[in-house]
Backbone as CSV, one residue per row, in Angstrom:
resi,resn,N_x,N_y,N_z,CA_x,CA_y,CA_z,C_x,C_y,C_z
1,MET,28.923,21.030,-11.917,27.490,21.200,-12.092,26.897,20.031,-12.893
2,MET,27.586,19.660,-13.967,27.099,18.568,-14.817,27.025,17.263,-14.026
3,LEU,28.021,17.024,-13.165,28.027,15.818,-12.346,26.826,15.797,-11.402
4,MET,26.493,16.944,-10.809,25.340,17.017,-9.909,24.051,16.704,-10.650
5,VAL,23.907,17.181,-11.866,22.710,16.914,-12.669,22.614,15.430,-12.995
6,LEU,23.733,14.813,-13.356,23.726,13.382,-13.670,23.387,12.548,-12.439
7,VAL,23.937,12.892,-11.292,23.638,12.162,-10.057,22.165,12.321,-9.690
8,ALA,21.636,13.542,-9.772,20.230,13.783,-9.460,19.329,13.010,-10.409
9,SER,19.672,12.998,-11.695,18.881,12.262,-12.679,18.909,10.771,-12.389
10,SER,20.084,10.252,-12.019,20.217,8.835,-11.696,19.399,8.475,-10.463
11,LEU,19.419,9.314,-9.429,18.636,9.063,-8.212,17.148,9.098,-8.505
12,LEU,16.704,10.054,-9.310,15.282,10.152,-9.658,14.830,8.904,-10.393
13,HIS,15.621,8.429,-11.336,15.271,7.216,-12.079,15.175,6.028,-11.129
14,HIS,16.101,5.926,-10.178,16.089,4.828,-9.206,14.833,4.878,-8.342
15,VAL,14.464,6.057,-7.860,13.269,6.205,-7.026,12.020,5.867,-7.821
16,LEU,11.930,6.330,-9.071,10.757,6.030,-9.894,10.650,4.537,-10.166
17,ALA,11.784,3.856,-10.319,11.763,2.412,-10.572,11.246,1.653,-9.363
18,LEU,11.508,2.158,-8.168,11.057,1.482,-6.955,9.600,1.765,-6.628
19,GLY,9.028,2.806,-7.158,7.653,3.181,-6.845,7.591,4.121,-5.665
20,ALA,6.371,4.467,-5.292,6.151,5.405,-4.197,6.379,4.719,-2.848
21,VAL,6.790,5.499,-1.874,6.961,5.000,-0.513,6.017,5.789,0.381
22,HIS,5.181,5.081,1.140,4.188,5.714,2.004,4.416,5.289,3.450
23,ASP,4.341,6.247,4.346,4.462,5.985,5.779,3.084,6.203,6.395
24,CYS,2.406,5.117,6.724,1.057,5.206,7.279,1.148,5.144,8.799
25,SER,1.334,6.316,9.405,1.442,6.374,10.855,0.374,7.268,11.476
26,ASN,-0.404,7.946,10.653,-1.519,8.774,11.127,-2.522,8.894,9.980
27,THR,-3.279,9.968,9.907,-4.256,10.143,8.830,-3.668,11.047,7.756
28,ARG,-3.674,10.539,6.519,-3.154,11.345,5.413,-3.677,10.831,4.083
29,THR,-3.551,11.680,3.064,-3.903,11.326,1.696,-2.700,11.621,0.818
30,GLU,-2.350,10.658,-0.057,-1.188,10.803,-0.915,-1.488,10.225,-2.291
31,PRO,-0.803,10.694,-3.326,-0.949,10.072,-4.645,-0.306,8.688,-4.650
32,ALA,-0.958,7.743,-5.310,-0.503,6.356,-5.274,0.633,6.068,-6.243
33,GLY,0.561,6.594,-7.443,1.490,6.159,-8.473,1.092,4.779,-8.959
34,VAL,1.936,4.145,-9.763,1.584,2.827,-10.309,2.024,1.678,-9.414
35,SER,2.908,1.959,-8.467,3.331,0.932,-7.520,3.884,1.612,-6.285
36,GLY,4.017,0.830,-5.219,4.571,1.428,-4.015,4.668,0.471,-2.854
37,THR,5.291,0.969,-1.811,5.460,0.259,-0.556,4.804,1.090,0.531
38,VAL,4.042,0.435,1.404,3.371,1.135,2.499,3.861,0.552,3.816
39,TYR,4.462,1.406,4.649,4.876,1.036,5.996,3.736,1.410,6.933
40,ILE,3.117,0.411,7.571,1.876,0.611,8.313,2.094,0.431,9.807
41,GLU,1.619,1.413,10.575,1.613,1.327,12.028,0.166,1.292,12.499
42,ALA,-0.067,0.711,13.657,-1.421,0.680,14.214,-1.924,2.101,14.391
43,GLY,-3.185,2.310,14.054,-3.807,3.620,14.193,-3.700,4.492,12.959
44,CYS,-3.225,3.943,11.849,-3.088,4.781,10.649,-4.341,4.722,9.786
45,HIS,-4.493,5.745,8.967,-5.587,5.844,7.996,-5.006,6.552,6.777
46,LEU,-4.707,5.791,5.739,-4.056,6.314,4.546,-4.985,6.174,3.351
47,THR,-5.165,7.256,2.630,-5.913,7.215,1.378,-4.928,7.428,0.241
48,LEU,-4.814,6.426,-0.624,-3.986,6.546,-1.822,-4.914,6.910,-2.965
49,ASN,-4.696,8.085,-3.563,-5.616,8.492,-4.626,-4.962,8.396,-5.993
50,GLY,-5.812,8.441,-7.012,-5.349,8.303,-8.382,-5.265,6.861,-8.833
51,ILE,-5.998,5.972,-8.151,-6.011,4.546,-8.494,-7.377,4.194,-9.070
52,THR,-7.382,3.526,-10.208,-8.641,3.014,-10.750,-8.438,1.557,-11.137
53,GLY,-9.494,0.788,-11.046,-9.428,-0.613,-11.446,-8.935,-1.524,-10.354
54,LYS,-8.111,-2.485,-10.743,-7.637,-3.512,-9.818,-6.220,-3.208,-9.347
55,VAL,-5.959,-3.569,-8.084,-4.644,-3.385,-7.475,-4.206,-4.719,-6.899
56,ASN,-2.965,-5.100,-7.156,-2.391,-6.307,-6.589,-1.638,-5.895,-5.333
57,VAL,-1.976,-6.504,-4.191,-1.325,-6.165,-2.920,-0.626,-7.405,-2.386
58,GLN,0.661,-7.276,-2.117,1.450,-8.359,-1.541,1.587,-8.130,-0.038
59,GLY,1.426,-9.194,0.741,1.605,-9.108,2.183,0.325,-9.235,2.983
60,ILE,-0.804,-9.428,2.284,-2.091,-9.639,2.951,-2.844,-10.750,2.235
61,CYS,-3.773,-11.381,2.957,-4.644,-12.396,2.362,-6.075,-12.125,2.784
62,ASP,-7.000,-12.494,1.915,-8.412,-12.290,2.230,-9.073,-13.579,2.712
63,SER,-8.257,-14.568,3.104,-8.810,-15.799,3.660,-9.179,-15.571,5.120
64,PRO,-10.051,-16.416,5.683,-10.434,-16.237,7.094,-9.222,-16.259,8.013
65,CYS,-9.188,-15.338,8.960,-8.019,-15.273,9.848,-8.422,-15.110,11.304
66,GLY,-9.656,-15.421,11.642,-10.082,-15.358,13.033,-9.980,-13.966,13.606
67,GLY,-9.427,-13.842,14.792,-9.311,-12.548,15.449,-8.058,-11.791,15.086
68,ASP,-7.306,-12.284,14.094,-6.042,-11.666,13.740,-6.145,-10.685,12.585
69,VAL,-7.329,-10.152,12.325,-7.481,-9.177,11.247,-6.633,-7.960,11.599
70,GLN,-5.778,-7.572,10.700,-4.860,-6.485,10.964,-5.153,-5.237,10.144
71,LEU,-5.862,-5.380,9.028,-5.928,-4.309,8.065,-7.304,-4.233,7.422
72,LEU,-7.779,-3.037,7.216,-9.018,-2.799,6.478,-8.637,-2.024,5.229
73,ILE,-8.893,-2.609,4.062,-8.629,-1.924,2.795,-9.955,-1.808,2.086
74,GLY,-10.341,-0.565,1.793,-11.680,-0.325,1.284,-12.668,-0.687,2.378
75,SER,-13.524,-1.644,2.115,-14.492,-2.077,3.133,-14.293,-3.548,3.513
76,THR,-13.105,-4.104,3.248,-12.831,-5.517,3.487,-11.691,-5.683,4.480
77,ASP,-11.841,-6.654,5.399,-10.789,-6.992,6.352,-9.799,-7.951,5.705
78,TYR,-8.523,-7.752,6.003,-7.467,-8.616,5.478,-6.554,-9.067,6.600
79,CYS,-5.966,-10.252,6.407,-4.998,-10.801,7.351,-3.601,-10.509,6.837
80,VAL,-2.710,-10.164,7.731,-1.323,-9.973,7.361,-0.706,-11.340,7.123
81,ASP,-0.090,-11.519,5.970,0.563,-12.783,5.622,1.671,-12.467,4.628
82,LYS,2.909,-12.432,5.102,4.043,-12.050,4.262,4.240,-12.982,3.083
83,SER,3.745,-14.219,3.190,3.935,-15.176,2.100,2.920,-14.978,0.979
84,CYS,1.905,-14.180,1.199,0.868,-13.970,0.183,1.365,-12.947,-0.838
85,LEU,1.449,-13.361,-2.084,2.057,-12.526,-3.114,1.068,-11.873,-4.061
86,SER,-0.207,-12.246,-3.991,-1.117,-11.714,-4.992,-2.558,-11.682,-4.493
87,THR,-2.922,-10.633,-3.794,-4.306,-10.425,-3.399,-4.839,-9.276,-4.245
88,ILE,-5.860,-9.555,-5.040,-6.402,-8.563,-5.972,-7.522,-7.791,-5.290
89,ILE,-7.439,-6.477,-5.338,-8.437,-5.600,-4.727,-9.007,-4.695,-5.809
90,ASP,-10.343,-4.607,-5.869,-11.005,-3.648,-6.757,-11.137,-2.331,-6.012
91,THR,-10.648,-1.273,-6.598,-10.743,0.022,-5.935,-12.143,0.594,-6.075
92,GLU,-12.507,1.443,-5.140,-13.800,2.116,-5.161,-13.546,3.571,-5.526
93,GLY,-14.084,4.003,-6.665,-13.800,5.360,-7.124,-12.359,5.455,-7.580
94,ASN,-11.655,6.466,-7.145,-10.245,6.641,-7.492,-9.326,6.513,-6.288
95,ASP,-9.811,5.932,-5.205,-9.044,5.871,-3.964,-8.906,4.449,-3.460
96,LEU,-7.786,4.193,-2.816,-7.580,2.960,-2.072,-7.364,3.384,-0.620
97,VAL,-8.328,3.049,0.238,-8.284,3.482,1.634,-7.766,2.337,2.488
98,ILE,-6.716,2.606,3.266,-6.078,1.606,4.129,-6.201,2.075,5.570
99,ARG,-6.718,1.197,6.429,-6.833,1.510,7.864,-6.241,0.369,8.673
100,ALA,-5.503,0.731,9.693,-4.964,-0.254,10.631,-5.248,0.269,12.027
101,ASP,-6.351,-0.191,12.602,-6.744,0.307,13.917,-5.952,-0.342,15.046
102,ARG,-5.488,-1.559,14.817,-4.727,-2.254,15.844,-3.732,-3.175,15.164
103,GLY,-2.907,-3.848,15.937,-1.979,-4.818,15.367,-0.548,-4.328,15.383
104,GLU,0.313,-5.169,14.818,1.728,-4.844,14.793,2.086,-4.087,13.516
105,ASP,3.253,-3.491,13.496,3.714,-2.768,12.317,3.954,-3.765,11.188
106,ILE,3.522,-3.394,9.985,3.662,-4.282,8.833,4.057,-3.471,7.606
107,VAL,4.444,-4.187,6.560,4.778,-3.578,5.281,3.996,-4.319,4.210
108,ILE,3.347,-3.565,3.317,2.699,-4.168,2.156,3.245,-3.494,0.901
109,ILE,3.146,-4.189,-0.202,3.597,-3.677,-1.498,2.414,-3.767,-2.449
110,TYR,2.226,-2.742,-3.281,1.112,-2.772,-4.227,1.589,-2.366,-5.616
111,TYR,0.846,-2.815,-6.614,1.022,-2.301,-7.963,-0.314,-2.404,-8.691
112,LEU,-0.518,-1.501,-9.619,-1.766,-1.488,-10.374,-1.805,-2.671,-11.315
113,GLY,-2.989,-3.244,-11.484,-3.161,-4.377,-12.372,-3.248,-5.681,-11.600
114,MET,-3.190,-6.781,-12.347,-3.361,-8.107,-11.751,-2.215,-9.007,-12.139
115,SER,-1.951,-10.003,-11.303,-1.034,-11.081,-11.686,-1.889,-12.278,-12.079
116,HIS,-1.253,-13.363,-12.427,-2.000,-14.554,-12.847,-2.326,-15.478,-11.688
117,THR,-1.796,-15.207,-10.520,-2.086,-16.046,-9.361,-2.855,-15.243,-8.333
118,LYS,-3.609,-15.915,-7.504,-4.370,-15.254,-6.454,-4.147,-15.996,-5.152
119,CYS,-3.920,-15.255,-4.082,-3.656,-15.869,-2.776,-4.942,-16.434,-2.226
């Protein structure tokens, strides 16, 4: 019994260290936590709640991208760019709304707060 408790405690600590994992494949609302990974498929609409202030999102850029816009976060279009490590987004209210109406499957990573660099 003690071994099971230690293993469960170790797994919980590992999961908390990695942050939340979200599967955006349809319409849903989930708590954001302080960091996380979002697996995004075309046609998803994910609302991450419990977020206030600024969020750093890796894997997207807010530079012009022509017709290759893949993602709508809040009310802004973003381009998928795996090399982009620091796109700062101001949340509206307590929610971060992510929509992917078209495009290929992508993964983004977020954490609350800002880094010192901006893509």
